[in-house]
C-alpha positions as CSV (number, residue, x, y, z in Angstrom):
1,M,59.9,3.0,-22.9
2,S,59.4,5.9,-25.3
3,E,60.7,9.4,-24.8
4,P,58.3,12.2,-24.0
5,A,57.2,14.3,-26.9
6,R,59.3,17.4,-27.5
7,P,57.4,20.7,-27.4
8,I,56.4,22.2,-30.7
9,L,56.2,25.9,-31.3
10,G,54.5,27.0,-34.5
11,L,55.0,30.5,-36.0
12,G,52.2,31.5,-38.4
13,E,48.6,32.2,-38.9
14,A,45.3,30.8,-37.7
15,I,42.3,31.8,-39.7
16,A,38.6,31.1,-40.0
17,D,38.0,29.3,-43.4
18,L,34.5,30.0,-44.5
19,I,33.0,26.8,-46.1
20,C,29.7,26.4,-47.9
21,G,27.7,23.8,-46.2
22,R,26.4,21.9,-49.3
23,R,27.2,21.2,-53.0
24,L,25.9,24.0,-55.2
25,A,24.3,23.7,-58.6
26,D,26.1,25.4,-61.5
27,G,25.7,29.2,-61.2
28,E,24.0,28.9,-57.7
29,S,25.3,31.3,-55.0
30,P,25.8,30.1,-51.5
31,A,23.3,31.3,-48.9
32,R,25.4,30.6,-45.9
33,F,29.0,29.8,-44.9
34,F,30.2,27.9,-41.9
35,P,33.5,28.8,-40.2
36,H,36.2,26.1,-39.7
37,L,39.5,26.7,-38.0
38,G,42.2,27.0,-40.7
39,G,45.6,28.1,-41.6
40,A,48.5,25.7,-42.4
41,R,50.3,26.2,-39.1
42,A,47.1,26.0,-37.0
43,T,46.0,22.8,-38.7
44,V,49.4,21.2,-38.0
45,A,49.4,22.4,-34.5
46,V,45.9,21.0,-33.7
47,A,46.8,17.7,-35.4
48,S,50.0,17.5,-33.4
49,A,48.2,18.3,-30.1
50,R,45.7,15.5,-30.9
51,R,48.6,13.1,-31.1
52,G,49.8,14.1,-27.7
53,A,52.5,16.6,-28.4
54,P,52.7,19.8,-26.3
55,V,52.0,22.6,-28.9
56,A,51.8,26.4,-28.9
57,L,51.2,28.7,-31.8
58,V,52.6,32.2,-32.0
59,G,51.0,34.8,-34.2
60,G,48.8,37.9,-34.2
61,G,45.1,37.7,-33.2
62,G,42.2,40.0,-33.0
63,S,40.1,40.8,-30.0
64,D,37.0,40.9,-32.1
65,P,34.5,38.0,-32.2
66,G,36.3,36.3,-35.1
67,G,39.6,36.5,-33.3
68,R,38.2,35.1,-30.1
69,W,36.5,32.3,-32.1
70,V,39.9,31.4,-33.5
71,S,41.6,31.5,-30.1
72,E,38.9,29.4,-28.6
73,G,39.2,26.9,-31.4
74,L,43.0,26.5,-30.9
75,A,42.4,26.1,-27.1
76,A,39.8,23.4,-27.7
77,G,42.2,21.7,-30.0
78,G,44.9,21.6,-27.3
79,V,47.0,24.3,-28.7
80,G,48.5,27.0,-26.4
81,T,48.7,30.6,-27.7
């Protein structure tokens, strides 16, 4: 019988990485970016939660649409805030 997972508390940032949706030709500028949940601590927190560990992330967050998007992404990934 295995032991239950120990809770993990991350201290750090969660950010929205803006990624271009396609490969660009040399000198071409992107027309659109797509947000992806990022930040080293947030990425580890989501990966740990997906493996069944109880996880929470502590850090500052905005109440603007971007901040809410990040918070919702963490919650969807199983990370408490």
